[in-house]
Every structure is written in C-alpha cells, then in structure tokens.
N, C-alpha and C positions, 0 to 999 in steps of 0.2 A: 495751323496758326500762321498768319502772314507776318512779314517782317515789320510792317507798320504797327501791328498789334503788339509785338514784342517791345517796340520803341515806346508805345503808349504806356504799357505796363511798367517799363523801367522808369518812365517819367513819373508815373503815379507813386511808385515806391520812393523815388527820390524826394518828391514833394512831401510825402507823408513823413519821411525822416526829418526834412527841413522844418516842417511846422511843429513836429513834436518837440523840437529843441528850441523853438522860439515862441512859446506861449506868452500872451500879454500879461503885464503886471496887474494884480488885483487893485481896484479903486474903491475907496470907502465912499458910500453915498451919504448925503445929508440925512439927518434924522427924520425930517418931515417927508422925505421921499422913500423911506424904507417901506417894504410891503408889510401889510398888517400881519400881526402874529397869527399862526394857525392854532386853532383851539385843540386841546388834547383829544377830544372826542373825534374831531375831524381827522386828526392824524391817525388814530387807531383804525378808523373806518377805511382810510386810504391804504394803510398797511395790510388790512384784511383783504381788500380787493386785489392788492398786488400779490399776496400769497395765493389767493384762489386762482388768479390768472396764471401764475407760475405752475400751479398744479395741473391746470388744464393743458398748458403748453407741454409740460413734461409727459403727461399721460398720452397726448397725441403722438409725440415722437417715439415714446416707448412702444405704443401699439404698432407704429410703422416698423420699428426694429424687429419686433416679434414676427410680423408677417414676412419680413425679408429673410429672417433666420430660418423660417419654415418653408421658404421657397414659394410663398404665395405672392408672386411679384405684381400681379394686377392689383391686389389689395394694398400692397406696400406702396406702389406708385400713387394710388389715390390718396393715401395718408401723408406721404412725403410732400406731394403737391399741395395738399391742404395746408400743411405746416408752413411751407415756403411762401404760399400766397397770403396766409394770415399773419405770419410773423416775419416780415421782410427784413427786419433788423435783429432778429432773434440770435441768441448766441449759438444755436444749432442749425441755423438756416443754411450755412455752408455745408454742414453734414448732410442735410436733406438733399441739396443739389448734388452732392457727391454720390449719394446712394442712387438717385435718379439716373445719373450718368452711368453708374456701374451697371444698373439694370438694363439700360439701353444698350450698353456694350454687349452684355450677355445675350440679349435678344436680337443682336445684329442691326439695331437701329443706330447706325454710326452718326448720322446727321444730328439726331436728337442727343446723343452722347456728347458730341462736340458742343452743342448749345449749352448743356448743363455745366460742363467743365469750364467753358469760357465765362459763364456767369460767376463762378468762384474766382477766376483770375481777374475779372473786371470789377466785381462788386465786393469781394472779400479778400482784399490784398494782404491783410495781416493774418489770414487764416492759417492754422497749423496744418491744414490740408493743402496749402498752396502748391508745394513742390509735387506732392502725390497727384494732385489734380492735373498738373502739367504732364506728368508721366502718363496718366490715363488718357488725357487729351491726345498725346502723341500716339498711343495705341489706336485710338479711334481714327486719327489721321492716317495711320499706317493702313488700316483696313480700307480706307477710302482711296489709297494710292497716292496720297500727298506726301511723298517721301522727303522732299526738301523741307517741308514744314516740320516733319518728324525730327529731322536732324537738328534744325535750329532750336526747337523746343527742348530736346534732350540735352543739347550742348549747354543750354542756359542753366541746367540744374546739375551738371556733372560735378561741379565743385562744391555742391551743398553737402551738409553733414548728414548724408543718408546712410542707411545700413548697407553692409557689404553686398547682400543679396540684391538689393535694389540697384546698386552701382554696377553690378555684373549684368543685370537685366538691361540697364540703360546702354551699356557698352555693346551688348549683342544685338539690341534693337537698332542702334545706330549702324552697326555693321550690316544688318539685314537691309536697312534702308539704302545704304550705299550700294549694296549688291543689286538691289532692284533698280537703281538708277544707272547701273552699268559700270560703276567704279569699283572693280574688283580689288585693285591695289589698296584703296582706302578701307574697303571691307576687311581685308586681311589684317590691316593695322589695328582695326577696332576689335577683331576677334582676339588678336594677340594681347591687346590691352585687357580684355576680359580674362584671359588666362593669367595675366600678371597679377590679377586681383586675388589669386589663389582660391578658386571656386570649390575646391574639394574634388575628390577622385572621380565620382560619378559624373558630375557636371563638366569637369575638365575633359573627360572622354567624349561627351556629347559635342562640346565646342570644338574639340580637335577633329572629330569626325566631320563636322560642318566645314571646318577649315580645309581639310583634305579634299572634300568635295569641290570647294571653290577652286582650289589649286588645280584640280584635275579637269574641271569642266568649264570654268568661267574666265580664265585668264589666257591672254595671248602669250606668245613666246617672249615678246618684249616685256610684258608685265611680269611673267614668271622670273625673267632675268632680274628685273627691278626688285622683286620680293626677295630673291635669293641674295642680292647685294645689300639690301636695306636692313633686313631683320637679323639681329644677333641671336634671336631665339633659335637655337641650334636645330631643333626638330622641324621648324617651319622652313628654314633655309634648305635643309636637306630634302624635304618633301618637294619643295619648289624645283630643286635640281632634278629629282627623280622624274617629275612630270615633264620637265624640259626634255629629258632623254626619251620619255614616252612619245612626245611629239615627233622627235627625230625618227623614231622607229616607224611611226605611222606614215611619215613622209618618205620612208625608204632610204633614209640617210644612215645606213647600217654601220659604215666605218666610223663616222663621227659619234654615233650613238654608242658603239662598243667602247671607244676610247673614253668617253665620258662616264660610262657605267663602270669600267675598270677603276677609274680614278675615284669615283664616289664610293664604291664598295671597299676600297682600301682604307677609308677613314671613317666609315659608319660605325656608330656604337649601338644605335637602336636595333634590337634583334628583329623586330617585325619588318622594318624597312630594309634591313640587310637581306632577309630572306626574299623579299619582293624584288630587290635589285638583282640578287643572284638569279632568280627566275627570269627576270628581264634579259639578263646577259645571255642566258641559255636561249631565250627566244631570238635574240639578235643573231647569235651564232648559227642557230638552226635555220632561221630565215635565209641566211647567207649560204646554207649548205643542205637544204632539204627540198625535195620535190613535193610541193604542197598539193599536187593533184594526183599523187601516186599512193595506192593502197597495196599493202602486202597481204598475202593469204597463205596460211600454212595448214595443209590438210593431208590425211592419209589417202593418197591416190593410187597406192599400190599396197600389196599385202592383204592380210585378212580383214582389215577394216576399210578397205577401198570402197565397198558399196555405200558405206555411210558417208565417206569423204566426198564421193561423187554427188550424192544427194545434196549435201551442204554447198558444194561448189555451184550447183545450179542456182540456188538462192542468192549466193554472192554475185554471180555473173549477172543475174537479172537486175539486182539492185544497182550494180555499177553501170548499167546501160550497155552491156556488151552486145545485146541482140536488137538494138534499135537506137535511133537517135534520141538523145535526152536533152532537155533544156539546160542552158547554162554551160558552165565549164566542163569539158570532157574529162572523164576519169580514166587514169591508167591503172590497170590491175596486174600485179606481178604475183604469180602463183608458184609455190614451192611444195614439193611432196615430202611429208614427214616420214612416210613409209611406216607410220605407227611406232617410230623409234625416237627416244628422248634425245639422243646425241644428234640425230639428223635435224630434229626440231631446233636445237640450240644453234647449230650451224646455219640453219635457214634464217633465224632471227638476225644473226650477225651479218649475213650476206644482204638481207633486205635493208638493213640500216646503213651499212658501210658502202655497199655498191649501188643499190637501187635508191637509197636515200628516201625511203617511204615515210609518210607522215603518220601512219597507223597500220596495225596488223589485225586481221581477222583470223580466229582459230587459235590453237588446234582444238581437237575433240577429246581424245582419250586422256584420262586423268593424269597418269604419270608423264605423258608427253606434254600435256598442257602445263603441268607444274614446271617442267624443265624449261619450256619456252617462256613461261612467265618470269622465271628468275633471270633468264637472259634478257628479256625485254625490259625488266625493271633496271637491270644493270646498264642497259643502253639508253634508258629513259625514253622509250618509245611506247605510246599507248597501244595496248593489246586487248581486244575483246575476245575472250575465250568462250567457246561453245561447249563447255564441259560440265558434267554433273558434279565434279569435285567441289565440295563445299570449302569455304575458307580460302579459295584461290586468290581473291583480291587482297587478302591479308599480306601477301608477298610485298606489296608496295602500292604507291598511289598512281602508278601508270597502268595497273592491271584491273580490268573490268570483266564481268561475266554475264552473259545473257543465256540463261538456261532455266527450264522449268524446275522450280525447287519444291521440296516437300512442304516447306512453311507456306509458300504461296498457295499450294493446293488446299491445305487444311484451313487456312484463313478464308479463302474464297468459299469453300464448301460449308464451313460453320456459319459464315455470315449469311449465305443464301438460305440455309436450312432454318436458321433462327429468325432472321429479319424479314425474309420474304415468304417462306413456307409456314412460319409461325410455330415451328417445332421447339420443344423445350427440354425433353428428356431423351437421353441417348444411351445405348450400350455399344461396346466395342468388342468385336470378335476379330482377333488379329493373329498373324503368324509369328511365332517366337523366333524371329531372326532380327538382324540389325535394321532392315528396312521396316519391318512391322513394328518393332519397338519404337523407332523414331516417329513414325506416323501416329502411332497410338498416343504417345506423349504430346506431340504437337496438337493433335485434334482435341485432346482433353483440355489443354491449356487454352486453345481458342474458344471452345465452348464455354468454359468457365468465365473467360474474359467478357464474353457477350451476354452473360447472365443465364446461360443454360446449365444443365446438370447431367453429369455422367452417373448413371445408376447401376452400371454393371460392366465388368471388363473380364474377358476370358481369352486366353491364348491357346493356340494349338501347334502341334509339331510339324516339322517339315515332312512332306510326303503323306500327310494324313488326308483321308478321303471320307471318313465318317466323323461327323461333327455333332452327333446326337448328345454325347456326354456334356460338351461345352454349352450347347443350346439349352439343355435341361437345367444346367446349373444357373444360367442367366435368368430363367423363369421360375426357379424354385421347385423344380420337379425332379432333381437329381436323386433324392432320397425316397421317392415314391415307389412302392411295390406295384409294378405294372399289372401282374396277374391278379393281385388282390383288388386292384381298382376295377379290373374288367368284370369281376363278380358283382360289383355294386350296381345299383340302379343308376341310370344315366344322370339323374339329377343329384345323386349323392357323390359322384366322382369328383376328385380334386381337379382343379383347373390350373393351368399355368398362370402365373402373375405377370401380365403384360403391362408393366408400369413405365413403359418407354414409348417414344414416338418413332424412333429410327434406329437402325443397326448400321454402324460404320465398319466396313470390311476392307482394310487396306491391303489388298492382295490382287492377284491377276484376275483377268476375266474368267479364266477356267475355274479357279477356286470359287469365285463369286457365283458362277452358274451352277456349281455343285452344292453350295451352301443354301442358295435360295429355296429349292424344293424341300430341303431337310428342315428348314424353319417352318414351312407350312405343315410338313408331316408331324412336327412336334407342337402343332396348334399355335404357332406364332404367326398370326396373320394381321393384315391391316396396319403394318408398320412399313416405313419407307426404308429402302436399301440405299446406302451411301457409299461411294467409292472414289477412287483416284483415276488418273489418266490411264492406268493399266487396264481399265475396263473399256477403253475406247476401241472397240472392235465389233464388227458385225457378228462375230462368232458368239459374243455375249448373248445376243438375242437368239441366235441359232441353237445354242446349247441350253440356255436358261429358259427358253420359251416364255410362256406367260408368267412364270414365277418372277421374272425381272421387270415386269411392267411397272412403269413409273419410277424405276431406279434412277438415282441422280448421281452424277460423277463429274469431275473436272477434266479439262483438256487444255493443253498448251496451244492448240490450234484446231480450228474447225473450218474446213474448206468451203462448206456450204453455208457459212454464216451470212447473216443479212447486213453485217457491218460494211459500210461503203469501201473502206480501204482494203478489207479482206476480199470482198467481191472482185475488186479491180486486180488485186494481186493474183488471185486464183485464175482469172480470165487470161491475164498476160502470161502466167506460167504455163497454162494449158496450150496457149498459142505457140510458145517457144519450145516446149518439150513434149507436148502431146499426152500429158498425164496430169492428174491432180497433184498438187503439192501436199507434203506432210509436215509434221511439226519441225523436223530438222531443217527443211528447206525454208520454212517460214521464219524460224529463229535466226537463221543465217541472213535472210533478206532484211530483217529488221536491224540487226547489228551493223550490217554494211550500209543500210539506208541512213542510219544515224550519222555515220562518218561522212557519207556522200553529201548529205544535207549541209553539214558544216563546211565542207570544201566548196560547194557551189555558192554558198552565201559569202565566201571569202573571209570567214571568221577565224580560220585556223591555219594560217600559213606556217606555223611551227608546231613541233610536237608538244611543247608546253601549253600552247594555246588550245591545241586539240584536246589535250587532257582536261584542261580547265573547263572547256565548253561541253565536253561529254558529261562532266559532273553536274553541269547546270541544267541538263535535260529534265523536264517535268511534264508529264502527260503528253509524251510523244505519241502521235497517232500511228502506232504500229499495226501490222497485219495480225499480230498475235495479241492485240489489245493495247489499251493506253499504258504507256511505259514511262517510268521515272527511274533515274539513276540515284541510288541511295548513297549516303556519305561513305559507305564501306566499299562501293564500286560494283555491288550487285545490282541487277536491274529488276525492279519490282513492277508487278502488273496485276490487274484484275483479270483472272483467267476466264475462259469460256466455261459455261456450265451446260451439260448435256443431260438428256433424259430419254427414256424408252417410251415411245407412243406408237400405238398401232403397229407393233413389231418392227419399228424403225428407230434409229438413234437420231434425235433432233435437238436443236438448240432451244433452251428454255427461254420464255419471254420474261425479261427481268425488269425490275423497277429501275428508273434512272439513278445514276450515282448520287445526284443531288437529293432525290427523295429518300434514298437509304441513309445518307448522311444526316438529313434532318430527323429521321426516325431515331438514329443513334443519339443525336443531341437531346431529343425529347426524353429518351429513356434515361440518359445520364442526369438530366435535370430532375426527373422523378426520383431517381436513386439518391441524389444529393438532398432533395427535400425530405425524403424519408429518414 
C-alpha cells in the first residue's frame, strides 16, 4: 500500500464522518407533488420479490462458505466472485472479497490478494473487516517484499481495538519488515514491544529466540551498543552485551573481552545466559593460553599392552599428517606413554594440558587407564576421545568422548540388515552364559523386537563347552525324543525337528561359531542363516568351519577391502606408510584423530570449549570406519560394516542405500500405525 493510498483512505474516512453528522433537513412536499400511493397488492408483490432475492443472495454466499470450509478453493473462488459481481453493494460483498483475498494468499497469488484486500479498503470503508483486511494486505505486501508498505499499513492499525493475539502478530510482522530492510535496532524495539504484550510462555520463547538470533547475527557493534543502552528490558540488554563480547572474541580482542565477560558475569541473573557467559570466559582464557594446533596422545607404548598401543599410534600419526604434507594448518602431535598404568595416564593428562597446552587428547585404550585419564581430563576441561571398550566412560563429564565398536552398534546393524535387507523374520539365539553373551543376547533380542521381528527360542551354554547337541535339540523340539526308538521307525514316520526360524544368532568367537555350525547340520538344522559379531572376523572362521559357515553374516568395525571411497584411500595410504594393511584399532584411531584435525584446520576450535562443542555437533562424518555421528552422551555412533562368507572368502555384503532403508522403515511404521 503506497503512502498516497493511505492518504486517500484517511480522507474518505474523514469525509464519511463529516457527512454522517451533517445530513440535510427533511422538506415537506406539496400535496399535488406527492407520489401516488402504492397499492397494497403491489407492496406485497415487491416484498415477496425482495424476500426471494435475499434468499438467493444468502444461498449463494452460504454455498461459497461451505466450499471454502471444505478446502474446495476453486469452487469457492467461483462462487465468491459470482456473489461480488452480482451484488456489488451487498452486505456480504466485503466478506466475499476478503475470502477471495485469503484464498489468493494461501495459493501464493500475492498480486491478486493485494487487489481484493484493496477493494475492501477503497469500496467498503465502514466494513467490520476493514482493519483485518489491512493486516492481510500487509501480509501480501510482505510476501512481495514491499516492506515499507507493510510497516505503514500495520502502523495505521496499531492503535485499533484489536485482540491481543492480533496486536502481537502486528508487532512481530513490523519487526520482521524492519529486519528485512536492514534496520536491526528498530526490529529489536518491535520484538520487545511484542514481548511487552505478554504473549504467553510458548510464544514468548519463540519471540525471544528470534530476538537473540537478531542480536547475534544482524547487528553491528554500534547497533548492539545502542540496544544495550536503550532497552530497559533486562534480558535484551544483557544478551546485547553478551554478543558484543562475542564480537570482541572473534576479533581477537581477548583482554577487552575478558574484562567485559567478568563484569557481565558478576551481575547476571538469567541462568542460561550465565552458563553461556561462563563458557565464553573459559573460551577467552583458553584462546589466550592454548596451542590450538596441538593434539595430545596417551597410549601404552611400553609394557604388555604396547603392541596395541603401537597399532593405534600408527592411525593417529597418519591422520595428523606425520608422514606427508597435508593441506592447511600443520598439526603438532605430542605423544605420552601411559605404560598401561592409571597413575601415569593421569600425570600425562596434566602435563599435556599445563605444559604442552593441547587443545584435545586422543586415547587411552585400556579400561581402567582410560577411566583415570578421563577423570583427569574432565577436571582440566580438555576434550578427550578415548579408544576404550569401557561403556559409560563419557558419563564422567561433557569433555569425554569415546570412539569404539560397541555391542549395541553391532546388534542394531545386524538386526537391521537381517530384517530389512535379507527379509528374515524369526530368530533363535544360541549364546555363551557369560557377561559378554548375556549382554549381546539381550541387545539383539531388543533390536529384533523393535524392528518387528520375533525371537522364537533362546538357549545358553557353558564356558569351555564343545558339544552343543543338547541345546540345539531343545531349540528344535527334539530334546525329549528317544533316538533309538526313532531309528527303528520307517523314514517317513520319524519325528522331524521344528525349524520355525530363519536364522541363528551366535554371539561368540569364530572358533565357537565354527564348532557350532556343523553340529547344527548334524541335528538336521539346515537352510538357516548364521549371524555373528565382529569376533567372527577372521579367515580362520572359513578355514575351521569350511562349507558349514557359507553365507554366514556378521558385523565388523572396519574392513580394509571395503569399496567405500574414504576407506579405500585410508587403506592405500596406510599400506604406503607402514607396509601392511590396517586393522580396526588403527582405523578407529585414524577417525578419532581425523575429527579433531578437521576442526583445527577449519579454524573452528581455537579453544577447548569450542573443540568440545564442535565435536558434539558432528553428524555423518565420513570416517574410514563408516558414517559417524557424535551422540549427546559423547559416544560415537555409526553404521558398521556387514560381512559374509562367499566362495570360501570373507567379503563385504552389497547393501541398500541408507535412504532406501530409511524409507522402508517409514513405510513399515505407517502400515503399523494404520493397523
């Protein structure tokens, strides 16, 4: 709406008021000039026509309203247009134009919406929809990008007796318009006005979130200073100050930023902002006192665990670029020997933080050593990515991460592949009665149930057991059968095992799997899939199990011969550097170090606080061990490799794309909900 149009509208309103107060006096006509009297019959006929016409008018508008309510907008447009064209001065003509404008807005026809709402403003000045039409016209102008018109239109109805929700909407729309025009200070003022209207908790949080975003991203330092000085709204002024400090930090003005953060922190009441300011203060101090390109590494390089530590070190060194020039900022790697000892690991953390001023630490490996180092790292507030199997390690604190193959990852990947890609539905579990077996049995059972599969049998066996006939017979209902009596029967009369499952899950070593596989066949359990964990990943599985393990499926944390591009590149570079193929430990270490290196080279983590926060933000990192995401707990989650035995060799299975699997899961969920 242009300024001159507003002026015309104002004039029309003023004239209407003037003329309504100055109507001419009634003049009596002479008797001989009076109109002839209307006969009673003619009056009745006229009244009847008027009633019929009113019925037609009402029926037409009612039909349009029904079509609108049912979402039949094409029909509604036809009927509303018919009404407006036929009854140009009808008492519902303004309503018809309003509906037509509303439909045009919904359908994205902003020019048409502007036309209909302007008709109400120019031809129906006294309409009870006048102010609402102005608001809708402003929305249409906003979509067109005519922000100055939006502001003028909405300002003209700010003082009207509108409902609170509409006044809040007007305030926020004006704020958005100012923001789009580049006037962030005025936008803040309008958002604050919306907050002052007491919009309720949920809407207040949304407006406040928008405000914080404006303060963070849309205002210059001078504008932030002006907002801080102008607004008595405590939380707004405090956030403006916070983002002013943020700008100083980005500009490297650490001394000034530290002084301002100390002063703000001392008087803050808002708990959330207090925590953020405290973290920022740590960031400032650390940027002043941390070597942002230096990574620490704690591994057992002597003692009985040294062979494992040296394997991991190779992965760390390769990721850090020790064996060749890498793009971007060079990385300094500081290595400390834990000797497999918890006290040495603690001292190593302290030395790496206080002397070497590292930005992050990779390692350790061994459970008790990793736990001791993690407690020290959390105390020193330095991010640490442990390569330990100890579960719950990240629970020590928010600076502790863990990159290791977990049992939950294995069972989730295995169950998903078996059910969603192989189409298997029913499973039995044959497991060792120890802590490892118990955990994997329960995890696999849960994952299968979650995906709509069914566990139809579970049998455990003891440590050191080599004959599994009893357990297998029990799974197939043959444990109470008299074998000698059955042998006397004719072949067709003998009892047969009940094979009511598609696969057997055996969470044990490759040695046990290779022993169990032929015993299943001996007990007439054939044509079922064998499923296992990464403990099966050995060429000896095929060597011992022979043809009995053909088509067996199991998970792996890493597969050097994978066709994944990042894995192929890593394997090639590793072989060139060390003359051998990498294993799971080397690959896990490479990924953990690579995630830290990436953040350093991108310049995103010049402090330990920022390194910690950016590690948590990782999602679908293209690691050599698979797509990796950091969970809120600090553990790293990934879709593992799935391997199988084909032609007496262990190979990677051909899998559906993650997108296809996800779509299948969604479809299944929709079917389940529908049922």
